[in-house]
C-alpha positions, 0 to 999 in steps of 0.5 A: 406884626403890626405896631401903633401908638395909642393915639393912632389905634383910637383913630382907626380901631376897627381897621386894626381889630379887623386885621388882628381877627381876619389876618391873624396879625399881632398888634402891639400898641406902644404906650411909652417907654418900655410899656405896651399892650399886645392884642391877638385874636381869640383864636390865637389866644385859645391856641396859645392856651392849649399849647401851654396846657399840653406842655405844662407837664413833663409827661405831656411833653414826652407824649407829644415828642414821641408822637411827633417822632413816630409821625416823622419816622413813618410809624402810624397807629390807626384806631377805629372810632366807635359811634355812640 
């Protein structure tokens, strides 16, 4: 995780944004007492949104937990994909 001030961010914006996108760093820009901004890559943001959606309902959470448990216990389900 990277942290900086707004002034320092302005001085070297490209470098900070390159670190965020290429190294999947999270950047926190402090803007004063108890305020700030968090910058993450688009890929990281999309991953967070997908996870939030997957866990948005109890049914989805149950299915995910069951799938994880099945993988851990060595149970497998193989399905053949059909080309269309």
